[in-house]
N, C-alpha and C positions, 0 to 999 in steps of 0.2 A: 516542386510537387510540397503537401504536406506531410508528416509522417503518417497521416492515418492514410493517405490514399499509397505511402512505400509500404505501410504493412497490408496492404492490400494486395501488391502489388508481390510481396514475400510470399503471401498467402498461394498464390499462383507456383512462385518458384518452389515453395517447401509445402507440398500437400500434408494436408493433416494437424499444418500449425495454425496455432489461435493467438492471439493477442494476450496479455497478461491481463488486462482488466476485464476482459468477455470469461476468461478462467476464473478470475476473481469472483466475479458477479454471478456465475452459474453456482457456484459452492453458495454463498450468500441466499440467493436466490430458494436452493432447494430446502433450506434450513428456517425460512420465514414461512410462518403459519399465522393462524388469527388468536393463536394464543403466545403468540411470541412479545416480548417486552426486550426492544433494542436499545442499546447503547453508541450513538457512534460517537466514537472517540477520535478527535479533531475533523467534525464534520464542516466547518468553513462555509463557505456560501454555494456548494455546490449541489446539484441535486440529479444524483448518479442512481438514485435507488427509488424512482416514484412509484413503480408498480409494488416494489417490494413492501414500501411504508404504507403503501394503502392496505394491502394487507394484515399488518401487522397488529396486534394488540395495543400497543403503546410505544413511541420512538421517542427517544432522548438524546439530543443534541449537546454535545460537550466540545467545546473549542478556548482557548486562549484569548480569542480575538473577539472582542463584542462588535466591532465594526463588520467581520466577515460573517458573525450569527444574524444580524439585522439584515445581512443581503439573503440570507437565507429563508425562503418562502416554503419549501417543503414541510420543514421539523417546526413543531407548534411550542414542544417544551425545549428551550434552550438554557444551558447555564455556561456563563464563562466563568473558567476554570483553568488551571494548570492541571493537566492529565494526571500529575503526580499524585495528587492528592483532590479528592473531589468530594468531601464530607455531607454533601447535599444528598448523594444516592447512598441509599443503606447498603449494608450488608448483605448478600445473597439476594438480590431482588433483581437481576437483570438476568433473561436467557442467552441472548446474543451481541457480542461486541464487534463491531467491525469497524475497523481503521484503514486508509489506505493513503499512501504515500504520506506518513506521520511517522514511522518509526527512526526514519532517518535525520529527522531533526529533533531527536528526543535529547535532550542535556543529559537527564538520569534516567534512561529506560528502565532499567531495572527496579525502582520504584513504581513507574508507571506498569510495570507488568504484574508487579504485585498488587497494585490496586484493581487491575483487572481481574485478579485472583480475589479479592475481596469482595467487588460487587456483582460477581457470578454467581449464581444460582449451582448446587451440586449440579452436574452433568451440561452446566452451560458452556458454550464456546466463543472463543476469541478467534475473528480470521482476519490474518492482516495481509498487506500487500507493500513492499517496500523494497529499494534496489539491494543487489548485493555488493559489499563491500570489495571483493576478491575480483569483481569484474572489471576487465581494463577500461571501458568507459565510465565506470565511479571514480575510478584510480585517476583518469585522465581531469575528470570532472574536479577533483582536488586540487590539481596542479596549476590550470589554465587559469588567467584573469576573470573575475568577476563580469566585467564588462563585456569580456570577449563570449563566457556562458551565456548572458544575456541576447546576444547576436544569435548565437547558434538556439537557443530556445523559439527566441522569433521566426528564422528561418524554417523551422521545422513545423511549428505550430501557428504562426501567423500571429498576428497583435497580442501581446501579453495583456490579462486582465490584472493581474498584479506580477510583480518582480519573481521570481525563484525566493525562497525563505533560506537563509541559514541552515546547515547540514553539519553533521557532527559523525554520524555513521557508525555508533556506539554500540548497537546492537545488529547490526547487519550482515552477521556471517552465520549461517547455520548451528555451529558449535555453539556462539555466544548465545543466539537466541534459545535453545534447548537449557542450558545453562540457566539462563534466565526466568526461563519458565517451570523449572523444576525446583529452582529456589523458591519462586511464588507459590508450590505447591500446584502447578499445572503441569498435563501431560502433552506432549507434541504428538496430537492426533493424526497428524498428515503435512509433509511438507512438498512444495513441487519447484524446482526450479525451473525457469523458461527464461528463452533467450530470445531477443529480439534485435535484429541489426540494423533496424530505422536510427538508431541514435547518432551515428555518426553521417546517416544518409542528407548530406547538403546538396547534393546533387545525387544523378544515378550510378556515377564514378564509384564516389563514395559509397553508395547503396549495395553497390554489387563486391567491393572490399569487404564491408561489413558482413554481406552472404558469405565470402570466405571463409572471415573470421569465424563467424558464426558455425560452422561446419568441422572448423577445428577444435572448437571448444566444447562441441559436443560430443569428443572423443572421451572414454572413459575415464581416464586420468585428468581430466579439466573439466570435466561437466559440473563440478562443485563451483564454476566461476560464472556461471552465465549469470546475465543481469538482473534478473527478478526473483525474489523470493516471496513465494505466495504460503501461507501458514497459517494452521488451524489447532489451538490449543484448547485443551477440554480441561474443566475441574472435574475430579472425581466425587 
């Protein structure tokens, strides 16, 4: 079984649960109108937002990899740049920044979030999805060898399109993110901590172990250690 199949199984075990990507996309979709100028930070080659981008006024894709940008057929305006400095985008020119599975790879996340604050219009928002550095899966991920992580990723998701990128987790706790946002002149409009037991589901036995662990870390004292952080930052 793949991770997606285990997620569908978990939805049957835990009624009302939804996966983090679906929650994240729902937030993004509600904010996109025909007047919205979007910047996708670290867009890579994915096409997660087909319907949203059709609806938006304009979409800019920014990524450090020219190779990945060339593989992206959805975004027309593409900028090859480090996210910590994007001089090609004017101050106060973007309504909505979206960024999924990017913050964990940033060497200088404080500079990136300040750049978000620079390019956002007043009232604009930045929405992100990233792993939580306090979660047990992330802690284990830091300790295990790279080749073993590749094997697990392949086991959960099938054939990999690219190898997992280097991770730093320098902005990956609620406290750190809120501090960096404040320093960048952004308010933390909303944060969601969402669990997912499927990251250790290499088989059904480990899936149910994950379900038990998820029930434990859902307790009030451990709730801040859920695996994903979904956040909305707003520029006043």
